[in-house]
KERO-280685 format. One record per residue (C-alpha): x, y, z; residue in three letters. Coordinates in Angstrom, 1 decimal, always signed. Each point is the difference from the previous one (the first is absolute). Layout:
// KERO-280685
+--------+--------+--------+-----+
:      x :      y :      z : res :
+--------+--------+--------+-----+
:      X :      Y :      Z : ala :
...
+--------+--------+--------+-----+
END
This chain:
// KERO-280685
+--------+--------+--------+-----+
:      x :      y :      z : res :
+--------+--------+--------+-----+
:   -0.1 :   +0.1 :   +0.0 : met :
:   +2.9 :   +2.2 :   +0.9 : met :
:   +1.8 :   -0.8 :   -3.1 : phe :
:   -3.0 :   +0.9 :   -2.3 : glu :
:   -1.0 :   +3.2 :   +1.9 : lys :
:   +3.9 :   +1.0 :   -0.7 : leu :
:   -0.2 :   -1.0 :   -3.7 : his :
:   -3.2 :   +2.0 :   -0.6 : arg :
:   +1.5 :   +3.2 :   +1.8 : phe :
:   +3.2 :   -0.3 :   -2.1 : leu :
:   -2.1 :   -0.4 :   -3.2 : gln :
:   -2.2 :   +3.2 :   +1.0 : leu :
:   +3.0 :   +2.0 :   +1.2 : his :
:   +3.0 :   -1.0 :   -2.0 : trp :
:   +0.3 :   +3.3 :   -1.8 : lys :
:   +0.2 :   +2.1 :   +3.1 : ile :
:   +2.4 :   -2.3 :   +1.8 : ile :
:   +2.3 :   +0.1 :   -3.1 : leu :
:   -0.4 :   +3.8 :   -0.1 : phe :
:   +0.9 :   +0.1 :   +3.6 : gly :
:   +3.1 :   -2.1 :   -0.2 : val :
:   +1.3 :   +2.0 :   -3.3 : ile :
:   -0.7 :   +3.3 :   +2.0 : phe :
:   +2.0 :   -1.1 :   +2.9 : glu :
:   +3.0 :   -1.0 :   -2.1 : ile :
:   +0.0 :   +3.3 :   -1.9 : leu :
:   +0.1 :   +1.9 :   +3.3 : ile :
:   +3.0 :   -2.2 :   +1.3 : thr :
:   +1.7 :   +0.7 :   -3.2 : ile :
:   -0.9 :   +3.6 :   +0.1 : gly :
:   +1.2 :   +0.4 :   +3.5 : ala :
:   +3.4 :   -1.6 :   -1.1 : val :
:   +0.4 :   +2.1 :   -3.1 : arg :
:   -0.9 :   +3.2 :   +1.9 : leu :
:   +2.7 :   -0.8 :   +2.6 : thr :
:   +2.6 :   -0.7 :   -2.7 : tyr :
:   -1.2 :   +3.7 :   -1.6 : ile :
:   +0.3 :   +1.9 :   +2.9 : leu :
:   +3.4 :   -1.6 :   +1.0 : ser :
:   +1.7 :   +1.3 :   -3.4 : lys :
:   +0.8 :   +3.7 :   -0.2 : pro :
:   -1.0 :   +2.1 :   -3.2 : phe :
:   +1.7 :   +3.0 :   +0.2 : cys :
:   +1.9 :   +1.9 :   +2.8 : glu :
:   -0.8 :   +3.7 :   +0.3 : thr :
:   +1.6 :   +2.5 :   +1.9 : asp :
:   -2.6 :   +1.6 :   +2.5 : thr :
:   +0.3 :   +3.0 :   +2.0 : ile :
:   -0.4 :   -0.3 :   +3.9 : thr :
:   +0.3 :   +2.5 :   +2.8 : ser :
:   +3.5 :   -1.4 :   +0.9 : ser :
:   +1.5 :   -1.5 :   -3.3 : ala :
:   -0.7 :   -1.7 :   -3.2 : ile :
:   -1.5 :   -3.4 :   +0.5 : gln :
:   -0.2 :   -2.7 :   -2.6 : thr :
:   -3.7 :   -1.0 :   -1.0 : ser :
:   -0.6 :   -3.3 :   -1.7 : thr :
:   -3.1 :   -0.2 :   -2.1 : val :
:   -1.4 :   -3.4 :   -0.9 : ser :
:   -0.9 :   -1.6 :   -3.4 : ser :
:   -3.6 :   -1.3 :   -0.5 : phe :
:   -0.7 :   -1.4 :   -3.4 : ala :
:   +0.9 :   +0.9 :   -3.5 : thr :
:   -3.0 :   -1.8 :   -2.0 : thr :
:   -3.5 :   -0.5 :   +0.8 : ser :
:   -2.3 :   -3.1 :   -0.3 : thr :
:   -3.5 :   -0.7 :   -0.1 : gly :
:   +0.3 :   -1.5 :   +3.6 : ser :
:   -0.1 :   +1.6 :   +3.5 : asp :
:   +3.6 :   -0.1 :   +0.2 : thr :
:   +2.8 :   +1.6 :   -2.3 : ser :
:   +3.2 :   -1.7 :   -1.0 : ser :
:   +3.1 :   +1.4 :   +1.7 : asn :
:   +2.9 :   +1.7 :   -1.3 : ser :
:   +3.2 :   -2.1 :   -0.2 : thr :
:   +2.5 :   +2.6 :   -0.6 : thr :
:   +0.8 :   +3.4 :   +1.7 : thr :
:   +1.7 :   +3.2 :   -1.2 : arg :
:   +0.9 :   +3.2 :   +1.8 : pro :
:   -1.8 :   +2.9 :   -0.8 : leu :
:   +2.2 :   +2.2 :   +2.0 : ser :
:   +3.2 :   -0.4 :   +1.7 : thr :
:   +0.9 :   +3.6 :   +0.7 : ser :
:   +2.1 :   +0.4 :   +3.2 : thr :
:   +0.5 :   +4.0 :   -0.3 : glu :
:   -1.2 :   +1.5 :   +3.1 : pro :
:   -3.3 :   +1.7 :   -0.1 : ala :
:   -0.3 :   +3.4 :   +1.0 : pro :
:   -1.3 :   +1.2 :   +3.6 : pro :
:   -3.6 :   +0.0 :   +0.3 : phe :
:   -2.7 :   +1.7 :   +2.4 : thr :
:   -3.3 :   -1.4 :   +1.0 : leu :
:   -2.8 :   +2.2 :   -1.9 : asp :
:   -3.8 :   +0.3 :   -0.2 : cys :
:   -1.9 :   -0.3 :   -3.0 : thr :
:   -3.0 :   +1.5 :   -1.4 : ile :
:   +0.1 :   +3.3 :   +1.9 : gly :
:   +0.2 :   -1.8 :   +3.4 : phe :
:   +2.2 :   +1.9 :   +2.8 : thr :
:   +2.8 :   -1.8 :   +1.7 : his :
:   -0.6 :   +0.2 :   +3.8 : ile :
:   +1.8 :   -2.0 :   +2.6 : asn :
:   +0.6 :   -2.8 :   -2.2 : gly :
:   -3.5 :   -0.3 :   -1.4 : lys :
:   -1.6 :   +1.6 :   -3.2 : cys :
:   -3.2 :   +2.2 :   +1.0 : trp :
:   -2.5 :   +1.8 :   -2.2 : phe :
:   -2.7 :   +2.1 :   +1.8 : leu :
:   -3.5 :   +0.3 :   -1.7 : ile :
:   -1.9 :   +2.6 :   +1.9 : pro :
:   -3.4 :   -0.6 :   -1.7 : ile :
:   -2.4 :   -1.7 :   +2.4 : arg :
:   -1.1 :   -3.6 :   -0.8 : arg :
:   -1.2 :   -2.9 :   +1.9 : thr :
:   +2.6 :   -2.7 :   +1.2 : arg :
:   -1.0 :   -2.4 :   -2.9 : glu :
:   +0.1 :   +2.8 :   -2.5 : asp :
:   +3.4 :   +1.2 :   +1.1 : ala :
:   +1.5 :   -3.6 :   -0.3 : asp :
:   -1.3 :   -0.1 :   -3.4 : ala :
:   +1.6 :   +3.3 :   -1.0 : val :
:   +3.3 :   -1.3 :   +1.6 : cys :
:   -0.1 :   -3.1 :   -2.1 : met :
:   +0.1 :   +2.3 :   -3.2 : gly :
:   +3.1 :   +1.5 :   +1.2 : tyr :
:   +2.2 :   -2.7 :   -0.8 : gly :
:   -1.7 :   -2.6 :   +2.1 : gly :
:   +1.1 :   +2.0 :   +3.3 : ser :
:   -2.1 :   -0.6 :   +3.2 : thr :
:   -1.2 :   +2.4 :   +2.7 : leu :
:   +2.9 :   +1.1 :   +2.2 : phe :
:   +1.4 :   -2.2 :   +2.9 : ser :
:   +1.4 :   +1.1 :   +3.1 : ile :
:   +2.4 :   -2.8 :   +1.7 : arg :
:   +1.9 :   +2.0 :   +2.7 : asn :
:   +0.3 :   +3.3 :   +1.8 : glu :
:   +2.5 :   +1.4 :   -2.4 : gln :
:   -2.4 :   -0.5 :   -2.9 : glu :
:   -2.8 :   +1.6 :   +2.0 : asn :
:   +2.0 :   +3.1 :   +0.7 : thr :
:   +1.1 :   +0.0 :   -3.7 : ala :
:   -3.9 :   +0.0 :   -1.1 : ala :
:   -0.8 :   +2.7 :   +2.4 : leu :
:   +2.8 :   +2.2 :   -1.1 : asp :
:   -1.2 :   -0.5 :   -3.9 : tyr :
:   -3.8 :   +0.3 :   +0.8 : leu :
:   -0.2 :   +2.7 :   +2.5 : ser :
:   +0.3 :   +2.8 :   -2.4 : asn :
:   -1.8 :   -1.8 :   -3.1 : ala :
:   -3.6 :   +1.7 :   +0.8 : gly :
:   -1.6 :   -3.1 :   +0.9 : val :
:   -1.2 :   -1.1 :   +3.6 : asn :
:   -0.4 :   -3.8 :   -0.4 : tyr :
:   +1.3 :   -2.4 :   -2.5 : val :
:   -0.6 :   -3.9 :   -0.4 : trp :
:   +2.5 :   -2.5 :   +0.8 : thr :
:   +0.4 :   -3.4 :   -1.4 : gly :
:   -1.1 :   -1.5 :   +3.5 : leu :
:   -3.4 :   -1.9 :   +0.6 : ile :
:   -1.2 :   -1.3 :   +3.4 : cys :
:   -2.1 :   -2.9 :   +0.6 : ala :
:   -0.4 :   +0.9 :   +3.9 : gly :
:   +1.1 :   +2.4 :   +2.6 : asn :
:   +3.4 :   -1.3 :   +0.5 : thr :
:   +3.1 :   +1.3 :   -1.9 : ser :
:   +0.6 :   -3.7 :   -0.9 : ser :
:   -3.3 :   -0.4 :   -1.7 : ser :
:   +1.2 :   +2.8 :   -2.6 : cys :
:   +1.7 :   -1.2 :   -3.0 : thr :
:   +1.9 :   +2.0 :   -2.6 : trp :
:   -1.1 :   -0.3 :   -3.7 : asp :
:   +1.1 :   -2.8 :   -2.0 : met :
:   +0.2 :   -2.3 :   +3.2 : lys :
:   +3.5 :   +1.6 :   +0.5 : ser :
:   -0.2 :   +0.1 :   +3.8 : gly :
:   -1.9 :   +1.1 :   +3.1 : ser :
:   +0.3 :   +3.0 :   +2.2 : ala :
:   +0.9 :   -2.4 :   +2.8 : ala :
:   +3.7 :   +1.1 :   -0.2 : asp :
:   -0.7 :   +3.8 :   -0.2 : tyr :
:   -2.9 :   +2.2 :   +0.1 : asp :
:   -0.9 :   +3.6 :   +1.0 : asn :
:   -3.8 :   -0.2 :   +0.8 : phe :
:   -1.4 :   +2.8 :   +2.0 : ala :
:   -1.6 :   -1.0 :   +3.2 : asn :
:   -2.9 :   -2.1 :   -0.3 : gly :
:   +0.8 :   -1.3 :   -3.6 : phe :
:   -0.5 :   -2.0 :   -1.8 : pro :
:   -3.6 :   -0.1 :   +1.5 : asn :
:   -2.1 :   -2.0 :   -2.6 : glu :
:   -1.1 :   -3.7 :   +0.4 : thr :
:   -0.6 :   -0.2 :   -3.5 : asn :
:   +2.5 :   +1.0 :   -3.1 : thr :
:   +1.2 :   +3.4 :   +0.2 : ser :
:   +2.6 :   +2.0 :   -2.1 : cys :
:   +2.7 :   +1.8 :   +1.6 : val :
:   +1.0 :   +3.7 :   -0.9 : tyr :
:   +2.7 :   +2.3 :   +1.1 : phe :
:   -0.2 :   +3.5 :   +1.6 : ile :
:   +2.1 :   +2.7 :   -1.3 : thr :
:   -1.0 :   +3.0 :   +2.0 : ser :
:   -1.3 :   +1.0 :   +3.4 : gly :
:   +0.7 :   -1.6 :   +3.6 : pro :
:   -0.3 :   -3.5 :   -1.4 : asp :
:   +2.4 :   +0.8 :   -3.0 : ala :
:   +2.0 :   -3.3 :   -0.7 : gly :
:   -2.3 :   -2.3 :   +1.6 : gln :
:   -2.5 :   -2.6 :   -1.6 : trp :
:   -3.6 :   -0.3 :   +0.3 : lys :
:   -2.4 :   -2.6 :   -1.5 : ser :
:   -3.4 :   +0.5 :   -1.5 : gly :
:   -2.8 :   -0.8 :   -2.8 : ser :
:   +1.9 :   -1.0 :   -3.4 : cys :
:   -2.5 :   +2.2 :   -1.6 : asn :
:   +1.3 :   +3.3 :   +1.3 : gln :
:   +1.6 :   +2.3 :   -2.3 : thr :
:   +3.5 :   +1.5 :   +0.3 : met :
:   +3.3 :   +0.4 :   -1.9 : gly :
:   +2.3 :   -2.8 :   -0.1 : phe :
:   +3.8 :   -0.9 :   -0.9 : met :
:   +1.4 :   -2.8 :   -2.2 : cys :
:   +3.0 :   -1.9 :   +0.5 : glu :
:   +2.6 :   -1.8 :   -2.2 : leu :
:   +3.4 :   -1.3 :   +0.8 : pro :
:   +3.0 :   +1.9 :   -1.0 : pro :
:   +1.9 :   -1.6 :   -3.0 : thr :
:   +3.2 :   +0.2 :   -2.1 : ile :
:   -0.3 :   +2.0 :   -2.9 : his :
:   +0.7 :   -2.0 :   -3.4 : asp :
:   -0.7 :   +2.1 :   -3.2 : gly :
:   -0.4 :   -3.3 :   -1.9 : ser :
:   -3.1 :   -1.1 :   +1.7 : cys :
:   -3.6 :   +0.4 :   -1.0 : asp :
:   -0.9 :   -0.3 :   +3.7 : tyr :
:   +1.9 :   +0.1 :   +3.1 : asn :
:   -1.0 :   -1.4 :   +3.3 : tyr :
:   +1.8 :   -0.7 :   +3.3 : asn :
:   +3.4 :   -0.6 :   -1.7 : asn :
:   -1.3 :   -1.8 :   -2.8 : gln :
:   -0.4 :   +0.8 :   -3.7 : cys :
:   -2.9 :   -1.0 :   -2.1 : tyr :
:   -0.1 :   -0.2 :   -3.8 : leu :
:   -3.3 :   -0.2 :   -1.9 : arg :
:   -1.5 :   -1.9 :   -2.9 : tyr :
:   -3.4 :   +0.5 :   -1.2 : asn :
:   +0.3 :   -2.2 :   -2.8 : thr :
:   -1.1 :   -3.6 :   +1.3 : pro :
:   +2.2 :   -2.8 :   -0.1 : his :
:   -0.1 :   -3.6 :   +1.8 : asn :
:   +2.1 :   -0.3 :   +3.0 : ile :
:   +3.3 :   -1.8 :   -1.5 : pro :
:   +0.1 :   +2.6 :   -2.6 : asp :
:   -0.5 :   +2.8 :   +2.1 : ala :
:   +2.7 :   -1.3 :   +2.5 : gln :
:   +2.2 :   -0.1 :   -3.0 : glu :
:   -0.6 :   +3.6 :   -0.5 : ile :
:   +0.6 :   +1.0 :   +3.4 : cys :
:   +3.6 :   -1.9 :   -0.2 : lys :
:   +1.2 :   +2.3 :   -2.6 : thr :
:   -0.5 :   +3.0 :   +2.6 : arg :
:   +1.9 :   -2.0 :   +2.6 : cys :
:   -3.6 :   -0.5 :   +1.8 : ala :
:   -2.4 :   -2.6 :   +0.6 : asn :
:   -4.0 :   -0.1 :   -0.1 : leu :
:   -1.1 :   +1.9 :   +2.9 : val :
:   +0.0 :   -1.7 :   +3.4 : ser :
:   -2.1 :   +1.3 :   +2.9 : ile :
:   +1.3 :   -0.1 :   +3.7 : ser :
:   -2.6 :   +2.1 :   +1.9 : ser :
:   -3.6 :   +1.2 :   +0.1 : ala :
:   +1.1 :   +3.6 :   -0.6 : asn :
:   +2.0 :   -1.3 :   -3.0 : glu :
:   -3.0 :   -2.0 :   -1.3 : asn :
:   -2.1 :   +3.4 :   +0.3 : arg :
:   +2.7 :   +2.1 :   -1.8 : phe :
:   -0.1 :   -2.4 :   -3.0 : ile :
:   -3.6 :   -0.3 :   -0.1 : arg :
:   -0.1 :   +3.9 :   -0.1 : ser :
:   +1.9 :   +0.2 :   -3.2 : leu :
:   -2.7 :   -1.9 :   -2.0 : phe :
:   -3.7 :   +1.6 :   -0.6 : thr :
:   -1.2 :   -2.3 :   -2.7 : thr :
:   -1.9 :   -3.1 :   +0.9 : gln :
:   +1.8 :   -3.2 :   -0.6 : gly :
:   +3.2 :   -1.4 :   +1.8 : tyr :
:   +3.9 :   +0.7 :   +0.3 : val :
:   +2.5 :   -3.1 :   -0.2 : leu :
:   +2.0 :   -0.7 :   +2.8 : leu :
:   +3.3 :   -1.8 :   +0.1 : gly :
:   -0.7 :   -3.1 :   +2.1 : ala :
:   -0.4 :   -3.5 :   -0.4 : ala :
:   -2.6 :   -1.5 :   +2.4 : val :
:   +0.4 :   -3.8 :   +1.1 : ile :
:   -2.9 :   +0.5 :   +2.2 : tyr :
:   -2.2 :   +2.8 :   +1.4 : tyr :
:   +2.5 :   +0.4 :   +2.9 : asp :
:   +3.1 :   -0.7 :   -1.7 : asp :
:   +1.4 :   +2.7 :   -2.3 : ile :
:   +3.2 :   +0.3 :   -1.7 : tyr :
:   +0.8 :   +3.6 :   -1.3 : trp :
:   +2.0 :   -0.1 :   -3.1 : leu :
:   +2.7 :   +2.7 :   +1.5 : asp :
:   +0.8 :   -2.3 :   +3.0 : gly :
:   -2.0 :   +2.2 :   +2.4 : ser :
:   -1.2 :   -1.8 :   +3.1 : pro :
:   -4.2 :   -0.6 :   +0.0 : ala :
:   -0.5 :   +2.2 :   +3.0 : val :
:   -3.2 :   +1.2 :   -1.4 : tyr :
:   -2.9 :   -1.8 :   -1.5 : asn :
:   -3.3 :   +1.3 :   -1.4 : tyr :
:   -1.3 :   -3.0 :   -2.0 : ile :
:   -3.5 :   +0.0 :   +0.0 : glu :
:   -0.8 :   -2.6 :   -2.5 : arg :
:   +1.9 :   -2.9 :   -0.8 : tyr :
:   -1.2 :   -1.7 :   -3.2 : gln :
:   +1.5 :   -1.4 :   -3.1 : his :
:   +3.6 :   +1.2 :   -0.8 : gly :
:   +3.2 :   +0.6 :   +1.8 : ala :
:   +0.6 :   +3.5 :   -0.8 : cys :
:   -1.3 :   +3.0 :   +2.0 : leu :
:   -2.0 :   +3.2 :   -1.1 : leu :
:   -1.0 :   +3.1 :   +2.0 : leu :
:   -3.7 :   +0.9 :   -0.2 : asn :
:   -0.9 :   +3.4 :   -1.4 : val :
:   -3.5 :   +0.8 :   +0.7 : asn :
:   -1.6 :   -3.3 :   -1.3 : trp :
:   -3.4 :   -0.7 :   +2.1 : val :
:   +0.7 :   -3.8 :   +0.8 : tyr :
:   +2.7 :   +0.5 :   +2.5 : ile :
:   +1.4 :   +2.9 :   +2.1 : thr :
:   +1.6 :   +3.0 :   -1.8 : asp :
:   +3.7 :   -0.4 :   +0.4 : gly :
:   -0.2 :   -3.8 :   +0.9 : ala :
:   +2.0 :   -2.7 :   -1.7 : trp :
:   -1.2 :   -3.0 :   -1.8 : tyr :
:   +1.8 :   -2.8 :   -2.0 : thr :
:   -0.3 :   -0.7 :   -3.7 : glu :
:   +1.8 :   -1.8 :   -2.9 : arg :
:   +3.6 :   +1.6 :   -0.8 : cys :
:   -1.1 :   +0.5 :   -3.7 : thr :
:   -2.5 :   +2.7 :   +1.2 : thr :
:   +1.0 :   +3.2 :   -1.6 : pro :
:   -0.2 :   +3.3 :   +1.9 : gly :
:   +1.6 :   +3.4 :   +1.0 : lys :
:   +2.9 :   -0.1 :   +2.3 : phe :
:   +2.8 :   +1.5 :   +2.1 : leu :
:   +3.5 :   -0.8 :   +0.3 : cys :
:   +1.7 :   +0.7 :   +3.2 : lys :
:   +3.6 :   +0.8 :   +1.3 : arg :
:   +1.9 :   +1.7 :   +2.6 : pro :
:   +0.1 :   +3.8 :   -0.5 : ala :
:   +3.4 :   +1.1 :   -0.9 : gly :
:   +0.8 :   -3.2 :   -2.1 : thr :
:   +2.6 :   +0.3 :   -2.3 : val :
:   -1.1 :   -2.1 :   -3.1 : cys :
+--------+--------+--------+-----+
END
């Protein structure tokens, strides 16, 4: 009886079982090949850092595309740059009109907006966020900058879920106010979600209060300072981004990036993901430089550690796309797709790279 049931089960489901076995074999082969790829340097570029010139290794991905979910790998490497000339000194700079203050780039917008609308406006300025204050020095710098700006209150990037500072979280889940806060007495005082604003004048100047997120007030956007690099289309947090609007599949896009001593873009934080999402306005998707073995197993082609993961949909395919305003998944979230899928893309390399 048991044999007959097993025989019938195999007759009904042999295709699914065979597919599963083949898929597991392909995944295993893909992992081995990817490990081989990432272990072979493609080109070495001279990268400016604050102390010296570092050597950055850029990994190869593939030279040809196939109809399958994975692509064939390059078997040869060639250096795109072997320059050893010392690069000129650099200074950290701010982009798109932001002002460099105390190690951050700030941009005050005195127009009154709700907290949600203020965040959306900042998004349009290079993916910036509402400003944050992480220590007393930054709090003092913010007060010095804002005290004569003609505004009494400005939104911060802090939202509270309760009446303690530890319940208050900075935007993009980049930490809480548990380590430092400057709330006025009695704040935060909400049992429900409340938004935090910074007081710029009067007896409470420099302190924080919380209240309804539907209030309207001015606000200040924030970006990290970066190394100036005139060869970049975009510059963010010491990284150079080169944009290509003509669609290519992922193997071909990676080959194009390699000619610029770069790789298809990797993403290491929620803030960087926000920045990249802000660069694209047309509905669609952006190619990312990653191979996905499983939804929590990502390999970036530039060798970056997988410290950030925003995969919302793991489906067919072993390559990764960033959603731009499609309704099916969260805007800015990632999903897997076949590596032969063509799309717009960004190349990424350290700012100051001599190529």
